[in-house]
C-alpha positions in Angstrom: -24.1 72.2 -49.7 -23.5 70.9 -53.2 -26.3 71.0 -55.7 -27.6 67.9 -57.4 -29.3 67.2 -60.7 -32.5 65.3 -61.1 -30.7 62.0 -60.8 -29.2 62.8 -57.5 -25.6 63.5 -58.8 -23.6 66.5 -58.2 -24.1 68.8 -61.1 -21.4 68.7 -63.7 -22.0 70.6 -66.9 -19.1 68.7 -68.6 -20.6 65.2 -67.9 -21.0 63.2 -71.0 -24.5 62.1 -72.0 -25.4 58.5 -71.3 -24.7 56.1 -74.1 -27.4 53.7 -75.4 -27.6 50.3 -73.8 -25.8 47.4 -75.7 -28.4 44.6 -75.5 -25.9 42.0 -76.9 -23.4 42.5 -74.1 -26.3 42.9 -71.6 -27.8 39.6 -72.8 -24.4 37.8 -72.2 -24.2 39.3 -68.7 -27.7 38.2 -68.0 -26.9 34.6 -68.9 -23.9 34.7 -66.6 -26.1 35.9 -63.8 -28.5 33.0 -64.5 -25.7 30.5 -64.4 -24.4 32.1 -61.1 -27.9 31.7 -59.6 -28.0 28.0 -60.6 -24.7 27.4 -58.8 -26.3 28.9 -55.7 -24.2 32.0 -55.8 -27.3 34.2 -55.5 -27.1 37.7 -54.1 -30.1 37.4 -51.8 -29.9 36.7 -48.1 -32.1 33.8 -47.0 -34.5 34.6 -44.1 -35.3 31.0 -43.5 -33.6 27.7 -43.3 -34.5 24.0 -43.2 -32.0 22.9 -40.6 -33.2 20.8 -37.6 -33.0 22.1 -34.1 -33.2 25.7 -32.8 -33.4 28.3 -35.6 -34.7 31.7 -34.9 -35.5 32.0 -38.6 -38.2 29.5 -38.3 -40.4 32.1 -36.6 -40.2 34.5 -39.6 -41.3 32.0 -42.2 -43.9 34.0 -44.0 -41.7 37.1 -44.3 -38.8 35.0 -45.6 -41.0 33.2 -48.1 -42.7 36.4 -49.5 -40.2 39.3 -49.2 -36.7 39.2 -50.7 -33.7 40.8 -49.0 -30.2 41.3 -50.4 -28.0 43.0 -53.0 -29.9 45.5 -55.1 -33.0 45.6 -53.0 -34.3 48.7 -51.2 -36.5 48.0 -48.2 -38.2 50.8 -46.2 -39.7 50.0 -42.8 -42.1 52.6 -41.5 -44.2 53.1 -38.4 -45.3 55.6 -35.8 -43.0 56.5 -32.9 -42.4 53.8 -30.3 -43.8 50.8 -32.3 -40.4 49.0 -32.6 -39.3 49.8 -36.2 -35.6 49.9 -35.3 -35.7 46.7 -33.3 -37.6 45.0 -36.1 -35.0 46.1 -38.6 -32.1 45.1 -36.5 -33.7 41.6 -35.6 -34.7 40.7 -39.1 -32.1 42.2 -41.4 -28.9 42.6 -39.4 -28.6 40.5 -36.2 -30.2 37.3 -37.4 -28.3 37.0 -40.7 -25.1 37.8 -38.9 -25.7 35.6 -36.0 -26.6 32.6 -38.1 -23.5 33.1 -40.3 -21.3 33.5 -37.2 -22.8 30.7 -35.1 -23.7 28.1 -37.8 -22.0 29.1 -41.0 -25.4 29.5 -42.6 -26.4 32.1 -45.1 -24.5 34.6 -47.1 -21.5 36.8 -46.2 -22.9 40.2 -45.7 -21.3 43.6 -44.7 -23.3 46.5 -43.4 -22.8 50.2 -43.5 -25.0 51.4 -40.6 -25.9 55.1 -40.0 -27.3 55.5 -36.4 -28.8 59.0 -36.3 -30.9 58.5 -33.2 -29.7 56.2 -30.5 -26.7 56.6 -28.1 -24.1 53.9 -28.8 -24.1 52.3 -25.3 -27.9 51.8 -25.6 -27.4 50.1 -29.0 -24.7 47.7 -27.7 -26.8 46.9 -24.6 -29.9 46.2 -26.8 -27.9 44.0 -29.2 -26.4 42.2 -26.1 -29.9 41.6 -24.7 -31.0 40.3 -28.1 -28.1 37.8 -28.1 -28.7 36.7 -24.5 -32.3 35.8 -25.5 -31.5 34.1 -28.7 -28.6 32.1 -27.3 -29.9 31.4 -23.7 -33.5 32.6 -23.6 -32.6 35.1 -20.9 -35.1 37.9 -20.4 -33.1 41.0 -19.7 -33.5 44.7 -20.8 -31.3 47.8 -21.2 -32.1 49.4 -17.9 -31.1 46.3 -16.0 -27.8 46.0 -18.0 -27.0 49.7 -17.6 -28.3 49.9 -14.0 -30.6 52.7 -14.8 -32.8 54.1 -11.9 -36.0 52.7 -13.5 -34.6 49.1 -13.7 -37.0 46.4 -12.5 -34.3 44.5 -10.7 -30.6 44.0 -10.5 -28.6 41.8 -12.9 -27.8 38.4 -11.6 -24.2 36.9 -11.7 -25.3 34.4 -14.4 -26.6 37.2 -16.5 -23.4 39.2 -16.1 -21.5 36.2 -17.2 -23.6 35.9 -20.3 -23.4 39.6 -20.9 -19.6 39.2 -21.1 -20.1 36.3 -23.5 -22.4 38.4 -25.7 -19.5 40.8 -26.2 -17.8 38.1 -28.4 -20.7 38.5 -30.8 -20.5 42.2 -30.6 -16.8 42.1 -31.4 -17.5 39.8 -34.3 -19.8 42.6 -35.6 -16.7 44.9 -35.9 -15.7 43.2 -39.1 -19.2 43.1 -40.5 -20.9 46.3 -39.4 -19.3 49.7 -40.0 -21.2 52.2 -37.8 -21.4 55.9 -38.5 -22.9 57.5 -35.4 -24.3 61.0 -35.0 -25.9 63.7 -37.2 -25.4 63.5 -41.0 -26.5 65.4 -44.0 -27.5 63.9 -47.3 -24.2 64.8 -48.8 -22.2 63.3 -45.9 -24.1 60.0 -46.0 -23.5 59.9 -49.8 -19.6 60.5 -49.4 -19.3 58.1 -46.5 -21.3 55.4 -48.2 -19.4 55.6 -51.6 -16.0 55.6 -49.7 -17.1 52.6 -47.6 -18.3 50.7 -50.7 -15.1 51.4 -52.6 -13.0 50.2 -49.6 -15.1 47.0 -49.1 -15.1 46.2 -52.9 -11.3 46.2 -52.8 -11.2 43.8 -49.9 -13.6 41.0 -50.9 -16.8 40.0 -52.7 -19.8 40.1 -50.3 -23.3 41.4 -50.2 -23.2 45.2 -49.2 -26.2 46.7 -47.3 -26.7 50.2 -46.0 -28.9 50.8 -43.0 -30.2 54.3 -42.1 -32.0 54.8 -38.8 -34.0 57.1 -39.2 -34.1 58.8 -42.5 -36.2 61.5 -41.0 -33.3 62.4 -38.8 -31.0 63.3 -41.7 -30.4 67.0 -41.4 -32.5 69.2 -43.6 -34.9 66.5 -44.8 -37.9 68.4 -43.7 -37.3 70.2 -46.9 -38.7 67.6 -49.3 -36.3 68.5 -52.2 -33.3 67.5 -49.9 -35.2 64.4 -48.8 -35.7 63.4 -52.4 -31.9 63.7 -53.1 -31.3 61.0 -50.3 -33.5 58.6 -52.2 -32.2 59.4 -55.7 -28.6 58.8 -54.6 -29.6 55.6 -52.9 -31.3 54.5 -56.1 -28.1 55.2 -58.1 -26.1 52.9 -55.7 -28.7 50.2 -55.8 -29.1 50.2 -59.6 -25.4 50.7 -60.6 -23.5 49.1 -57.8 -26.0 46.4 -56.5 -26.1 47.8 -53.1 -28.9 46.8 -50.8 -30.8 49.3 -48.5 -32.7 49.0 -45.3 -34.1 52.3 -44.0 -36.3 53.1 -41.0 -38.8 55.8 -41.6 -41.2 57.7 -39.3 -44.9 57.8 -40.3 -46.8 61.0 -40.8 -48.8 62.1 -37.7 -52.1 61.6 -39.6 -52.2 57.9 -38.9 -52.8 58.7 -35.2 -55.5 61.3 -35.8 -58.9 60.8 -34.2 -60.6 61.1 -37.7 -58.4 58.4 -39.1 -59.1 56.1 -36.2 -62.9 56.6 -36.4 -63.5 56.9 -40.1 -60.8 55.4 -42.0 -59.2 52.8 -39.9 -55.5 52.3 -38.9 -54.4 49.8 -41.6 -51.1 51.0 -43.0 -51.0 52.7 -46.4 -48.2 54.0 -48.6 -49.1 57.6 -48.0 -48.3 57.1 -44.2 -44.6 57.4 -45.1 -43.1 60.9 -44.8 -42.1 61.9 -48.3 -44.2 58.9 -49.5 -44.2 59.7 -53.3 -40.4 59.4 -53.5 -40.2 56.5 -51.1 -42.8 54.7 -53.3 -40.9 55.4 -56.4 -37.5 54.1 -55.2 -38.3 51.3 -52.6 -38.7 47.8 -53.8 -40.4 46.7 -50.5 -42.4 48.9 -48.0 -43.3 47.3 -44.7 -45.5 49.1 -42.1 -45.3 48.3 -38.4 -48.1 49.3 -35.9 -48.8 48.9 -32.3 -52.7 48.7 -32.6 -53.1 48.9 -28.8 -51.6 52.5 -28.9 -53.8 53.6 -31.7 -57.1 51.9 -31.4 -58.0 49.2 -28.8 -60.1 46.1 -29.5 -59.7 44.0 -32.7 -57.1 45.1 -35.2 -57.5 44.8 -39.0 -55.9 41.3 -39.1 -58.4 40.0 -36.6 -56.5 39.5 -33.3 -58.0 40.5 -30.0 -55.4 43.2 -29.4 -56.2 43.7 -25.7 -55.4 40.0 -25.0 -51.6 40.7 -25.8 -51.4 43.5 -23.2 -49.2 42.9 -20.2 -51.0 45.0 -17.5 -47.9 45.1 -15.3 -46.1 47.4 -17.7 -48.6 48.1 -19.4 -47.3 47.2 -22.9 -48.6 45.3 -25.8 -46.5 42.3 -26.8 -48.2 42.4 -30.3 -47.3 44.3 -33.5 -49.2 44.3 -36.8 -47.0 44.1 -39.8 -48.2 44.9 -43.3 -46.3 44.7 -46.6 -47.7 47.5 -48.7 -45.4 47.2 -51.6 -43.4 44.1 -52.8 -41.8 44.6 -56.3 -40.5 41.1 -56.3 -43.8 39.3 -56.2 -45.4 37.4 -53.4 -48.2 39.9 -53.1 -49.2 42.2 -50.2 -50.1 40.7 -46.9 -50.5 41.2 -43.1 -48.5 39.3 -40.5 -49.2 39.3 -36.8 -45.9 39.5 -34.8 -45.1 38.8 -31.2 -42.5 41.2 -29.9 -40.3 41.3 -27.0 -39.4 45.0 -26.9 -36.9 44.7 -24.2 -34.6 42.6 -26.4 -35.9 43.6 -29.8 -37.0 40.1 -30.7 -39.9 39.3 -33.1 -41.6 36.1 -34.3 -44.7 35.2 -36.4 -47.8 34.1 -34.5 -50.5 31.8 -35.7 -53.5 33.3 -37.8 -56.3 34.8 -35.8 -58.5 31.8 -36.4 -55.9 29.3 -35.1 -54.3 31.1 -32.1 -55.2 29.6 -28.8 -55.7 31.1 -25.3 -52.5 29.4 -24.2 -50.6 31.1 -27.0 -52.3 34.5 -26.2 -51.2 34.1 -22.5 -47.6 33.1 -23.4 -47.2 36.2 -25.6 -48.9 38.5 -23.2 -46.7 37.4 -20.3 -43.5 37.7 -22.5 -43.0 33.8 -22.1 -41.8 33.6 -25.7 -39.7 30.6 -24.8 -42.9 28.7 -24.1 -44.6 30.1 -27.1 -41.7 29.1 -29.4 -41.8 25.5 -28.0 -45.5 25.3 -28.5 -45.2 26.5 -32.1 -42.2 24.5 -33.4 -44.6 23.1 -36.1 -45.8 26.5 -37.3 
């Protein structure tokens, strides 16, 4: 494997030293950037809209108001195994922006370079199809039903099969927007594939370029922290010099699930829960932690919700996730948000604060009746 210097570049002893910054030219570029922003040509991707009618973004209002997303922004989403990190990232940062642009012509033109290091491709397509079927038709279907697995709860209906075929039009639309690299990768192969993809896309058109990595912990060799550091340093170079955005999924350290942590410290997310946390904290602009409090510690979570009230005893599975923003370099402060989650389709939405949520809403979320919940909460 090639060796890298402290900035994440391949070592080249003949490389010239960096020239000092010319503040006169940089000031001129800055004013051009301000004028571009005034014209509405900003490089951030809106996570909320003011249109009337059905809009999935309405149910991510606080996240959209407080946390930026787009060019030159590095977002790390972490959590323990099985809490829905990948589904959250796909829902918020990939599928919703692409769907709204495709269906309604709203938002920015984005292109995604997506490294899938964990999931089989048929699973991913089935999950995205199930997501589309819920967003477009409020159909409640999961991957085992779609792929006819032995553990399926039921058989797919003719109407669902019809809508599944319809969903493939959206999946095919993604071909021009999402370039997927599937399978094992090293730090160096990700670097080469990303830079080649970026160069090719820049030749074609001007759009917001985002790279997804799911999971960074699955990159080969990253248990060696020096190799892990190289991944973040190279991402930092592309963010700072090329304006590329990043969304990365990260596994938490095992310590968050320890009995001592549960009993003596609590289970609220902290920066040190990220594997390789010191480098993640240095590079990331935004760090979002996702937890399933029911799996870690039953009762009342740190936000104040009655966690057991979200548990569907038939599965049993909690329909609730606790989300905490532990770093936000672009302002807006640090905060917690309660999220209702349909794990089968990977759909998330904000829920009312603990002091305002009603028994009806608890029951709607618990029973996976998010259609009813969304109708109840159109004003939230």
